[in-house]
C-alpha positions in Angstrom: -11.7 3.6 14.4 -12.4 4.5 10.9 -10.3 2.7 8.0 -10.0 4.3 4.7 -8.3 1.8 1.9 -6.1 4.0 -0.5 -5.1 1.5 -3.9 -4.2 2.9 -7.3 -5.3 2.5 -10.8 -2.3 2.1 -12.8 0.0 0.2 -14.9 1.0 -3.3 -13.6 2.5 -5.0 -16.8 1.0 -6.8 -19.4 0.1 -9.5 -17.1 -2.1 -8.0 -14.2 -5.3 -5.5 -13.9 -4.8 -1.4 -13.9 -6.6 -2.0 -10.3 -4.5 -4.2 -8.7 -3.3 -2.0 -6.0 -7.2 -0.8 -5.3 -8.0 -4.7 -5.3 -5.3 -5.1 -2.8 -6.3 -2.4 -0.4 -10.0 -2.6 -0.7 -10.2 -6.8 -0.5 -7.5 -6.9 2.3 -8.6 -4.2 4.3 -11.9 -5.0 3.9 -10.7 -8.5 5.7 -8.6 -6.7 8.0 -12.0 -4.7 9.5 -14.2 -7.5 9.2 -12.1 -9.8 11.3 -11.2 -7.0 13.5 -15.1 -6.2 14.2 -15.4 -9.5 15.3 -12.7 -9.9 17.6 -14.5 -6.8 19.4 -12.9 -4.0 17.9 -14.8 -1.1 16.9 -13.8 -0.3 13.4 -15.4 0.7 10.4 -14.6 0.5 7.1 -14.9 3.8 4.9 -15.1 3.6 1.2 -11.9 3.3 -0.8 -9.8 5.8 -2.8 -8.9 4.5 -6.2 -7.4 7.5 -7.9 -4.7 8.5 -5.8 -0.7 9.2 -6.5 0.7 7.1 -9.6 2.5 9.8 -11.9 5.2 7.2 -11.9 3.1 5.0 -14.5 2.0 8.3 -16.3 3.1 7.4 -19.9 0.9 3.8 -19.6 -2.7 4.2 -21.2 -5.1 3.5 -18.5 -3.1 4.9 -15.6 -5.4 6.9 -13.5 -3.7 9.6 -11.3 -4.0 12.9 -9.1 -1.5 15.6 -8.4 0.2 15.4 -4.8 -1.3 18.7 -3.7 -4.8 17.2 -5.0 -4.5 14.1 -3.3 -3.4 15.9 -0.2 -6.2 18.2 -0.5 -8.7 15.3 -0.5 -7.4 13.3 2.4 -7.4 16.6 4.0 -11.1 17.2 3.4 -12.1 13.8 4.4 -10.4 14.2 7.8 -12.4 17.5 8.2 -15.8 15.7 7.6 -14.6 12.8 10.0 -13.7 15.2 13.0 -17.3 16.9 12.8 -18.5 12.7 13.9 -17.7 11.0 16.9 -15.0 8.8 15.5 -11.6 10.4 16.5 -8.8 7.7 14.9 -8.4 7.4 11.2 -6.3 4.9 9.9 -5.3 4.3 6.1 -5.0 1.1 4.8 -2.5 1.5 1.5 -1.9 -0.7 -1.4 -0.1 1.4 -3.1 3.9 2.4 -2.5 3.8 5.5 -4.3 0.8 6.8 -1.9 3.2 6.2 1.4 5.4 9.5 1.6 2.3 11.7 1.0 -0.1 9.6 3.5 2.8 10.3 6.1 2.8 13.6 5.4 -1.5 13.9 5.7 -1.1 11.9 9.1 0.7 15.0 10.9 -1.6 17.6 8.9 -4.8 16.0 10.3 -3.5 15.5 13.3 -2.4 19.0 13.6 -5.5 20.7 11.9 -8.1 18.6 13.3 -6.6 16.4 16.5 -7.4 13.2 15.1 -5.3 10.3 15.8 -3.7 9.1 12.6 -2.4 6.1 11.5 -0.9 4.3 8.1 -0.5 0.5 7.8 -0.7 -1.9 4.6 -0.2 -5.3 3.6 3.3 -4.8 3.7 4.2 -7.9 1.2 7.8 -8.8 1.0 9.1 -9.8 -2.4 10.7 -13.2 -3.5 13.8 -14.3 -1.5 15.2 -17.4 -3.3 12.8 -19.5 -0.5 9.6 -18.0 -0.6 9.4 -17.4 -4.8 12.3 -15.9 -6.9 15.3 -14.1 -5.7 14.3 -10.5 -6.3 17.1 -8.9 -4.8 15.1 -6.6 -3.1 13.7 -5.6 -6.4 10.3 -6.9 -5.9 8.5 -3.7 -5.4 5.6 -3.3 -9.0 4.0 -6.5 -10.3 6.7 -9.0 -8.9 6.1 -12.2 -7.0 3.8 -10.8 -4.2 1.5 -8.8 -6.1 0.8 -11.3 -8.5 0.4 -14.4 -6.0 -2.0 -11.8 -4.1 -4.3 -11.4 -7.4 -3.8 -14.8 -8.5 -5.6 -15.6 -4.8 -8.1 -12.6 -4.9 -9.2 -12.1 -8.4 -7.4 -15.0 -10.2 -9.8 -14.2 -13.3 -7.8 -11.0 -14.0 -4.4 -12.3 -14.4 -2.4 -13.4 -17.3 0.4 -15.6 -16.4 1.3 -16.7 -19.9 2.4 -12.8 -19.9 4.4 -13.0 -16.7 7.9 -12.7 -16.8 10.8 -11.9 -15.0 11.6 -8.0 -15.0 14.7 -7.1 -12.6 17.1 -4.3 -13.0 20.1 -6.0 -13.5 22.1 -2.8 -13.8 21.2 -2.4 -9.8 22.1 -5.6 -8.1 25.5 -4.3 -7.3 24.7 -1.3 -6.2 25.2 -1.0 -2.4 23.7 2.8 -1.3 20.7 3.3 -4.0 18.0 0.6 -3.3 14.1 0.6 -3.9 13.6 -0.7 -0.1 16.0 -0.2 2.9 18.8 1.9 1.4 20.2 5.1 2.7 20.2 6.9 -0.9 16.6 7.4 -2.2 15.7 8.4 -6.2 13.4 9.5 -8.2 12.3 7.0 -10.9 9.3 6.3 -13.5 8.1 2.6 -14.4 9.4 2.9 -18.0 12.7 3.7 -16.4 13.3 0.0 -16.3 12.1 -1.4 -19.6 8.8 -1.1 -21.5 6.8 -3.7 -19.5 6.8 -1.3 -16.8 7.2 -3.9 -14.0 10.2 -4.1 -11.3 10.2 -7.6 -9.8 9.6 -11.2 -10.8 6.2 -12.7 -11.6 7.2 -16.1 -13.4 6.4 -18.5 -10.4 3.9 -16.2 -8.8 1.0 -19.1 -7.5 -2.7 -18.2 -5.7 -1.4 -20.5 -3.0 1.3 -18.2 -2.3 -1.3 -15.3 -2.5 -3.3 -17.3 0.4 -0.7 -17.3 2.2 0.3 -13.5 2.2 -3.4 -13.1 2.7 -3.5 -14.5 5.8 -0.5 -12.9 6.9 -1.8 -9.4 5.7 -5.1 -10.5 8.0 -3.2 -11.9 11.0 -0.7 -8.2 10.8 -3.6 -5.8 10.2 -5.9 -7.1 13.3 -3.0 -7.1 15.5 -2.2 -3.6 14.5 -5.4 -2.4 14.8 -5.7 -3.8 18.4 -2.9 -1.9 19.3 -4.2 1.1 17.8 -7.1 1.0 19.5 -4.8 1.2 22.6 -2.3 4.1 21.4 -2.6 6.9 23.2 -0.2 10.1 23.2 0.8 11.0 26.8 -0.5 14.4 28.2 2.5 16.6 28.9 2.6 19.5 31.5 3.1 22.5 29.1 5.5 23.7 31.7 8.0 21.2 31.0 7.9 21.7 27.0 10.7 24.1 25.5 
């Protein structure tokens, strides 16, 4: 199994570094691979992708982003290269929400074109719920409690908590269908739609201790996921039964 971390270099408000999503993909992904290898899995870490699909933050200086077609073709080219090796499985370890839809398309593209076993996973950090951190009402999606806590754990030297604040889109709190996570209606957005800070979440109570807890959970979940990926196989169907 080859694991490819996918992050981003993008604006994360006044308190977090531009490399936030790349740091999470690279450092958590590395921790997952090392722990899985120690557990006996035949898993290898590929060099990560830092420049990805971050156009929702295009307005902010420092954001580095690729067009969707550029990133998709890059991933396809990497898949073509992998297909020329003995490895038959690629796992994207993603640290940036803006990559998810495109990588889901890439999973099928790489499977169809090169016959690879393809998977997408990530740290899957949940926002604050009022018990673990402030209640972010499901809007802790960018630069909020979890991401800030994680970077406080991984690279505290890059966080300025004096600039951390609560950035929750109050105008969306009473909406039932239009949501960031879990709602049936999706919507297009740019990060400065919610204010000049470009953050959606509440970073005001973030802590390195909570970040350490999230990191440990991500490693455990990642190792378990790779073990399941290792034994997963599509059933071989009789072509005569297909319609």
